[in-house]
C-alpha angles and dihedrals in degrees: 000000000000118000115274115243121228090234091060092047093048091050091048091050092049091053091046092051098044097036089222138088089211095050092046090052090053091047093051098038091240133125118262093243090052092054091046090051093050092050090050090048091052092047090051092048092050092038093226137090115258102184138031111219113235131189086258116026130328136286120219120239120227088261090056093049090052093047091049091050091054101044105033097080092049095046092046089051091052090049089050091056091047092044092055088062094054118108111276092229095064110132122250115221113217127183132192147129110306099237098045094043093050099039102038114011103045093058088051091056096046094098092054092048090051087051092056106275113153108213133188121186135201119196122204150095122323097246093052094044094049090050089053089048093052090046092053097248091115131039100200134016133191107212140168087210116079106235117241097188128123113250094021122107123194134195123198104237109164146012114225112210123201127216134193106232144175139169113273091246092057094040089056090063092059122088112269117255127029115012116210142160093288093055092044097046094093097039118100111256120216112202144178093230140006093258092055095233098178095034091049092052091049094048092051094047100041105026100027095233143076118267112262097203130083123230112269093192125027120193116170092213122070091215088060090049089052092051092050093048091047089055091055096254093135145297129295145167113249138170111272093232090061093051099041097102094044092049091050092049094044096241088120131032131201112244098196135021107199121190090237112028119193112275133190120201114223124211134203105219127192136176109247092228092052091062087071086074111085094217093053093047089049094052092047093050091047093051093047090054093044092052091049089055096041126098119254117281 
């Protein structure tokens, strides 16, 4: 058997980790036919199939899993050596939900930026961001979905609590005492999306039922929802971190205080290969420490 080239092994590992020829091509900066050809060359050299082709993506064979287990540590170590020689001003690409990234994470990273960090951010939904992470378009992602992707490691870093809130003027129109679905049925609901994703989760957890109302106002940005609720437009369920200042200043009030409020766990996800870059490893370590020192969310 002829010696295996590092290029073939790196391409194989990218396909194994992303589960996709297309994603691996994007990660490596190669064309899809080039990646396909390299995988076929490696399969021919080893005289065994490494991937089963699926309608969407590929699935590794047991032989592929064993090969990945054997070569990944060595290739990652080589990348770490190479990464340490990269220019220190290389940008780090970070993805996350718009509101959390802007309100919480950017202030955490201010010291690194002042110290020379070049940062690029992508805002969006967790599924899309994790796909970009696996494909190599992002280095780090903050996500409330735990990644289940080869070559991506994730650390739980925060718990996001949700609160049912309204402006004091609107809250004063509700019956005193416990506020529940019956009392809220006729109150305008301000929501992030038509299907009430956050409101629905809160209703199921706290009230044990689905919400019966439709959204009267839909704003696909939680900061916009916050602004509308603050103005007395209606009620909504929002992350506690986003409401903290308003609650302290009295421009919003909490309508219910359940014993167990809905909570989302947030993860800091990183591609294993990206940690070879000093700047990425530095940002990750800084965020892990900052979240450990931060108040609950």
